[in-house]
C-alpha positions in Angstrom: 0.0 0.0 0.0 2.1 2.9 1.3 4.4 3.8 4.1 1.8 3.5 6.7 1.3 0.5 8.8 -1.8 -1.6 7.9 -3.3 -0.9 11.2 -3.0 2.9 10.7 -4.9 2.8 7.5 -8.2 4.7 7.6 -11.0 3.1 5.8 -11.3 6.1 3.5 -7.5 5.8 2.7 -7.9 2.0 2.1 -10.8 2.5 -0.3 -8.9 5.3 -2.1 -6.0 3.1 -2.8 -8.1 0.1 -3.9 -10.3 2.0 -6.1 -7.2 4.0 -7.5 -5.5 0.8 -8.5 -8.5 -0.7 -9.9 -9.2 2.4 -12.2 -5.5 2.4 -13.3 -6.0 -1.0 -14.7 -9.5 -0.8 -16.0 -10.4 2.8 -17.0 -8.8 3.7 -20.5 -9.4 7.0 -22.2 -7.0 7.6 -25.0 -3.6 6.2 -25.7 -1.1 6.2 -28.8 -0.7 2.9 -30.7 1.0 1.4 -33.7 -0.8 -0.4 -36.4 0.4 -4.0 -36.8 -2.2 -5.1 -39.4 -4.8 -3.4 -41.7 -7.7 -5.2 -43.6 -7.6 -2.9 -46.4 -11.0 -1.4 -45.5 -11.6 0.2 -42.2 -10.3 -2.3 -39.6 -6.8 -2.5 -37.8 -5.0 -4.3 -35.2 -3.0 -2.0 -32.9 -0.3 -2.5 -30.5 -0.4 0.2 -27.7 3.0 1.8 -27.4 2.9 3.0 -23.8 3.5 0.0 -21.4 1.2 -0.7 -18.5 3.0 0.3 -15.1 1.7 -0.2 -11.7 3.3 1.5 -8.7 6.4 -0.3 -7.6 6.3 -2.8 -10.6 8.2 -2.8 -14.0 6.2 -1.7 -17.0 4.6 -4.6 -19.2 3.6 -4.2 -22.9 -0.2 -4.1 -23.3 -1.5 -6.9 -25.6 -2.6 -5.9 -29.2 -6.0 -4.8 -29.8 -7.8 -6.4 -32.7 -10.8 -5.2 -34.7 -10.3 -1.5 -34.2 -12.3 0.7 -36.5 -10.3 3.6 -38.3 -11.7 7.0 -38.3 -11.4 8.4 -41.9 -12.5 12.0 -42.3 -15.7 12.0 -44.2 -19.4 12.5 -44.4 -22.3 11.4 -46.8 -20.8 10.5 -50.2 -17.5 12.2 -49.5 -14.6 10.5 -47.8 -10.8 11.0 -47.5 -9.2 7.5 -47.4 -5.7 6.2 -47.7 -3.9 2.9 -47.1 -2.8 2.3 -43.4 0.6 0.9 -43.4 2.1 -1.3 -40.7 3.9 0.9 -38.3 1.4 3.9 -38.7 1.0 5.6 -35.4 -2.8 6.2 -34.3 -4.5 7.7 -31.4 -6.8 5.2 -29.7 -10.0 6.6 -28.1 -11.8 4.2 -25.8 -15.4 4.5 -26.0 -17.5 5.2 -22.9 -19.7 1.9 -23.6 -19.3 -1.2 -25.6 -19.4 -0.5 -29.4 -19.6 -4.1 -30.5 -23.1 -3.9 -31.7 -22.4 -0.7 -33.7 -19.2 -2.1 -35.1 -21.0 -5.2 -36.4 -24.3 -3.5 -37.4 -25.3 -0.9 -39.7 -24.5 2.1 -37.5 -28.1 2.7 -36.1 -28.7 3.3 -32.5 -28.5 0.2 -30.3 -28.0 -1.0 -26.7 -24.5 -1.9 -25.6 -24.1 -5.7 -25.6 -22.0 -5.9 -22.5 -21.5 -3.7 -19.4 -18.0 -2.9 -20.5 -16.9 0.7 -20.0 -13.8 2.5 -21.3 -12.2 -0.7 -22.5 -9.6 -1.0 -25.0 -11.8 -3.4 -26.7 -14.0 -0.5 -27.7 -11.2 1.7 -29.0 -11.5 3.7 -32.3 -8.1 4.6 -34.2 -7.4 7.9 -35.5 -4.4 8.0 -37.8 -2.0 10.9 -38.1 -0.3 11.4 -34.6 3.5 11.6 -34.9 6.1 11.5 -32.2 8.4 14.7 -32.2 11.4 12.5 -33.3 9.7 11.6 -36.6 8.0 14.8 -37.4 8.1 16.5 -40.8 7.8 20.0 -42.2 4.3 21.4 -42.6 3.4 24.0 -45.3 1.7 27.3 -44.7 -1.7 26.3 -46.1 -4.0 23.3 -46.5 -2.2 20.3 -48.2 -2.9 16.9 -49.2 0.5 15.2 -49.6 2.8 12.4 -48.9 5.2 12.5 -46.0 8.2 13.8 -47.9 6.1 16.6 -49.4 7.3 16.2 -52.9 3.9 15.1 -54.1 1.2 17.5 -52.9 -1.9 19.6 -53.7 -1.9 22.8 -51.7 -4.2 25.7 -51.2 -2.4 28.8 -49.7 -4.4 31.9 -49.7 -6.0 32.2 -53.0 -3.5 30.0 -54.9 -3.8 26.3 -55.8 -0.6 24.5 -56.4 0.0 20.8 -57.6 3.4 19.5 -57.2 5.0 16.2 -58.2 8.7 16.1 -57.8 10.2 19.0 -59.7 7.0 19.7 -61.8 4.4 22.2 -60.6 1.2 23.7 -61.7 0.0 26.9 -60.1 -3.4 28.4 -60.5 -4.1 31.9 -59.0 -7.4 33.5 -58.2 -7.2 35.4 -61.4 -7.3 32.2 -63.5 -3.6 32.5 -64.4 -2.0 29.1 -64.6 1.8 28.7 -64.4 3.4 25.3 -65.4 6.9 24.6 -64.3 8.1 21.3 -66.0 7.8 19.5 -69.2 4.4 20.0 -71.1 2.9 17.3 -73.0 -0.4 17.8 -74.9 -1.9 14.6 -76.4 -5.1 13.8 -78.0 
């Protein structure tokens, strides 16, 4: 427990310690993970990257979490999708209640199938979190790009720029198009 003798523990302190230790191991909110498998659609297996550690014990890796839905930005008929590679970092958000029925159904409201709360079994993965040691430069406007930034579509102010390697097409708000690279026109 702590430095106090067992006989000197108050009931309030004892409950605080017991409940505190229980919550540490059973109440999950958000954590970072690394994708170990992707089904090519919207489901991943994720290995949490932060070990579980209890007071006075060495840290131990958490088990991988299977069947985690991926959160792709989108609504209605419009979605931004991309392949999720092994090793992609994701933010795992643990749902307040079981999402089993929602995951396996059609997305309509339903009752939770278990009394589970804040379980890693009910995590949703949001790709895009990057540790500082692996960061990359971010442009000044909105960009759809690869990590290296050498292939991108950018909107900065009122200018649209498309870049692939050394080739660039820039379209200004006045309709002017500037092309830098080799121009081939075919029929």
